[in-house]
VOLO-77872 format. One record per residue (C-alpha): residue number from 0; residue in three letters; x, y, z. Coordinates in steps of 0.05 Angstrom, whole numbers, padded with zeros to 5 digits. Layout:
BEGIN
{NUM, "Ala", {X, Y, Z}}
...
end
This chain:
BEGIN
{0, "Met", {-00328, 00001, -00006}}
{1, "Pro", {-00258, -00020, 00006}}
{2, "Phe", {-00208, 00006, 00066}}
{3, "Tyr", {-00128, 00006, 00055}}
{4, "Val", {-00121, -00015, 00135}}
{5, "His", {-00040, -00028, 00162}}
{6, "Ala", {-00018, -00033, 00227}}
{7, "Gln", {00053, -00032, 00253}}
{8, "Asp", {00077, -00080, 00302}}
{9, "Gln", {00107, -00057, 00369}}
{10, "Pro", {00183, -00072, 00367}}
{11, "Asp", {00208, -00144, 00386}}
{12, "Val", {00139, -00174, 00390}}
{13, "Ala", {00160, -00232, 00345}}
{14, "Asp", {00139, -00289, 00393}}
{15, "Gln", {00072, -00263, 00420}}
{16, "Leu", {00049, -00256, 00337}}
{17, "Met", {00069, -00332, 00331}}
{18, "Glu", {00029, -00344, 00406}}
{19, "Leu", {-00034, -00308, 00377}}
{20, "Ser", {-00027, -00326, 00312}}
{21, "Glu", {-00089, -00378, 00308}}
{22, "Glu", {-00133, -00320, 00338}}
{23, "His", {-00107, -00274, 00287}}
{24, "Trp", {-00122, -00331, 00226}}
{25, "Ser", {-00194, -00343, 00271}}
{26, "Tyr", {-00221, -00273, 00266}}
{27, "Met", {-00191, -00266, 00194}}
{28, "Asp", {-00231, -00320, 00174}}
{29, "Arg", {-00289, -00278, 00183}}
{30, "Phe", {-00279, -00234, 00131}}
{31, "Asp", {-00249, -00277, 00080}}
{32, "Ser", {-00298, -00264, 00026}}
{33, "Arg", {-00292, -00191, 00046}}
{34, "Leu", {-00208, -00192, 00033}}
{35, "Ile", {-00187, -00157, -00024}}
{36, "Leu", {-00111, -00165, -00003}}
{37, "Arg", {-00079, -00189, 00052}}
{38, "Gly", {-00008, -00206, 00082}}
{39, "Pro", {00047, -00179, 00133}}
{40, "Thr", {00098, -00121, 00111}}
{41, "Leu", {00166, -00146, 00124}}
{42, "Ser", {00238, -00125, 00141}}
{43, "Asp", {00286, -00109, 00084}}
{44, "Asp", {00321, -00174, 00094}}
{45, "Gly", {00247, -00206, 00083}}
{46, "Glu", {00259, -00242, 00160}}
{47, "Glu", {00224, -00213, 00204}}
{48, "His", {00150, -00200, 00205}}
{49, "Thr", {00139, -00117, 00217}}
{50, "Gly", {00065, -00107, 00207}}
{51, "Ser", {-00002, -00122, 00176}}
{52, "Val", {-00039, -00099, 00110}}
{53, "His", {-00107, -00113, 00094}}
{54, "Val", {-00148, -00081, 00034}}
{55, "Val", {-00226, -00100, 00061}}
{56, "Asp", {-00292, -00087, 00033}}
{57, "Val", {-00333, -00062, 00089}}
{58, "Ala", {-00394, -00011, 00096}}
{59, "Asp", {-00354, 00049, 00126}}
{60, "Arg", {-00302, 00076, 00159}}
{61, "Ala", {-00324, 00061, 00226}}
{62, "Ala", {-00337, -00011, 00207}}
{63, "Ala", {-00262, -00003, 00174}}
{64, "Glu", {-00236, 00018, 00244}}
{65, "Leu", {-00273, -00035, 00279}}
{66, "Phe", {-00245, -00083, 00232}}
{67, "Ala", {-00174, -00058, 00254}}
{68, "Thr", {-00187, -00052, 00332}}
{69, "Glu", {-00224, -00118, 00347}}
{70, "Glu", {-00163, -00149, 00309}}
{71, "Pro", {-00127, -00192, 00360}}
{72, "Phe", {-00059, -00173, 00353}}
{73, "Trp", {-00084, -00101, 00362}}
{74, "Lys", {-00131, -00123, 00427}}
{75, "Ala", {-00059, -00151, 00448}}
{76, "Gly", {-00015, -00087, 00441}}
{77, "Leu", {00021, -00118, 00390}}
{78, "Tyr", {00014, -00063, 00344}}
{79, "Arg", {00031, 00012, 00353}}
{80, "Asp", {-00013, 00039, 00306}}
{81, "Tyr", {-00053, 00030, 00244}}
{82, "Thr", {-00085, 00066, 00187}}
{83, "Ala", {-00157, 00063, 00158}}
{84, "Val", {-00162, 00097, 00088}}
{85, "Ala", {-00217, 00096, 00032}}
{86, "Ala", {-00190, 00058, -00024}}
{87, "Glu", {-00211, 00053, -00095}}
{88, "Val", {-00187, -00013, -00123}}
{89, "Leu", {-00152, -00001, -00198}}
{90, "Leu", {-00122, -00059, -00212}}
{91, "Arg", {-00125, -00136, -00172}}
{92, "Arg", {-00086, -00190, -00196}}
{93, "Glu", {-00068, -00250, -00151}}
{94, "Pro", {-00003, -00241, -00131}}
{95, "Ala", {00041, -00300, -00137}}
{96, "Ala", {00067, -00350, -00086}}
{97, "Asp", {00139, -00356, -00062}}
{98, "Ala", {00162, -00291, -00100}}
{99, "Pro", {00188, -00227, -00073}}
{100, "Tyr", {00144, -00173, -00068}}
{101, "Thr", {00146, -00089, -00044}}
{102, "Leu", {00089, -00052, -00018}}
{103, "Val", {00096, 00012, -00043}}
{104, "Thr", {00055, 00077, -00016}}
{105, "Ala", {00050, 00153, -00024}}
{106, "Arg", {00011, 00204, 00013}}
{107, "Trp", {-00003, 00274, -00006}}
{108, "Pro", {-00048, 00331, 00009}}
{109, "Ala", {-00127, 00315, -00010}}
{110, "Arg", {-00130, 00328, -00094}}
{111, "Asp", {-00187, 00333, -00127}}
{112, "Arg", {-00199, 00269, -00169}}
{113, "Ala", {-00222, 00315, -00236}}
{114, "Ser", {-00164, 00351, -00234}}
{115, "Gly", {-00107, 00322, -00286}}
{116, "Arg", {-00111, 00264, -00323}}
{117, "Gly", {-00159, 00208, -00286}}
{118, "Glu", {-00149, 00144, -00250}}
{119, "Gln", {-00180, 00108, -00313}}
{120, "Gly", {-00125, 00115, -00360}}
{121, "Leu", {-00069, 00112, -00303}}
{122, "Leu", {-00049, 00047, -00320}}
{123, "Gly", {-00049, 00045, -00392}}
{124, "Ala", {-00077, -00006, -00432}}
{125, "Glu", {-00028, -00067, -00414}}
{126, "Pro", {-00004, -00054, -00338}}
{127, "Asp", {00068, -00085, -00326}}
{128, "Arg", {00051, -00155, -00304}}
{129, "Arg", {00094, -00141, -00243}}
{130, "Leu", {00039, -00102, -00214}}
{131, "Ser", {00001, -00142, -00172}}
{132, "Phe", {-00048, -00087, -00137}}
{133, "Val", {-00058, -00014, -00148}}
{134, "Ala", {-00107, 00027, -00101}}
{135, "Val", {-00113, 00102, -00098}}
{136, "Leu", {-00132, 00129, -00029}}
{137, "Leu", {-00192, 00170, -00019}}
{138, "Asp", {-00206, 00226, 00037}}
{139, "Asp", {-00281, 00215, 00068}}
{140, "Glu", {-00324, 00231, 00030}}
{141, "Gly", {-00286, 00192, -00036}}
{142, "Ala", {-00280, 00257, -00079}}
{143, "Arg", {-00208, 00268, -00064}}
{144, "Thr", {-00144, 00230, -00074}}
{145, "Thr", {-00096, 00229, -00015}}
{146, "Gly", {-00050, 00169, -00041}}
{147, "Val", {-00030, 00104, -00069}}
{148, "Val", {-00018, 00039, -00048}}
{149, "Ala", {00012, -00013, -00096}}
{150, "Ala", {00035, -00093, -00091}}
{151, "Val", {00095, -00097, -00144}}
{152, "Arg", {00128, -00160, -00158}}
{153, "Ala", {00199, -00137, -00151}}
{154, "Leu", {00245, -00115, -00101}}
{155, "Pro", {00237, -00041, -00061}}
{156, "Asp", {00279, -00007, -00111}}
{157, "Glu", {00247, -00031, -00176}}
{158, "Ala", {00177, -00038, -00148}}
{159, "Gln", {00189, 00049, -00127}}
{160, "Arg", {00209, 00059, -00194}}
{161, "Leu", {00150, 00024, -00231}}
{162, "Val", {00101, 00063, -00182}}
{163, "Gln", {00136, 00127, -00185}}
{164, "Pro", {00104, 00155, -00253}}
{165, "Phe", {00031, 00144, -00243}}
{166, "Ala", {00040, 00157, -00171}}
{167, "Asp", {00059, 00232, -00187}}
{168, "Gln", {00009, 00235, -00242}}
{169, "Leu", {-00043, 00218, -00189}}
{170, "Ala", {-00005, 00271, -00146}}
{171, "Gly", {-00001, 00330, -00192}}
{172, "Gly", {00067, 00333, -00185}}
{173, "Pro", {00126, 00298, -00159}}
{174, "Thr", {00111, 00252, -00089}}
{175, "Pro", {00156, 00210, -00048}}
{176, "Leu", {00142, 00134, -00046}}
{177, "Gly", {00149, 00096, 00017}}
{178, "Ala", {00170, 00021, 00006}}
{179, "Gln", {00171, -00048, 00048}}
{180, "Arg", {00174, -00114, 00031}}
{181, "Trp", {00105, -00153, 00037}}
{182, "Gln", {00079, -00217, 00027}}
{183, "Arg", {00016, -00250, -00004}}
{184, "Gly", {-00029, -00277, 00071}}
{185, "Gly", {-00085, -00321, 00081}}
{186, "Arg", {-00091, -00388, 00097}}
{187, "Ser", {-00062, -00432, 00034}}
end
C-alpha cells in the first residue's frame, strides 16, 4: 500500500545533510522499485532543503514508520518530525527535470469516501498537464479520506489555484491548502 511520508528538517542542518547524503542515497536505493514519488521540499526561494517527501509502497503503517525512522537523516536527528499516512495514488506522471514544482497538501477530518462525488471523476477526462502527482490521503482503514497531496509544475500560488477545486470537492467544502517548493529526487 502506498504511504505518504514527509519529514521536516531541524533548523540549520544543511551541512550535516550533505555529510550524510551518501548514507541517505544508499538507504533509498534499497526502496527504489517501491518509491512512487520522492524529493526534497525547499525554501520559498528554492535554495534551501527544508524536508523530504516520499510516497513509498510498503505493507502497512508499521512498515511506513520503519521506513521513516530507519532513514539516516532521521537517525542522526536532522529531522524534527515526520508524517506517514496511507495514500491512494490518483495521478502519476514523471516530473519534468529542471522545472519549478510545488508540493500542495491539505488535511481535513476523516470523511467517508462514499459521500459526495468519488475520486474517479476528480481530475476529469484530461487533467491539467502541470499536475504530475495527486494522491488522496486515507485513514488507517482506507475507508475515509483525510487529505490530499499533489506535485504541481508551478510556483506555489498558481499550484494552489490548480489544486483548490478538487481539494474542496474531496473535503466536502472549502479547505485550506499548504504549499511549499519541491523538486524531484533520486539518483540521476
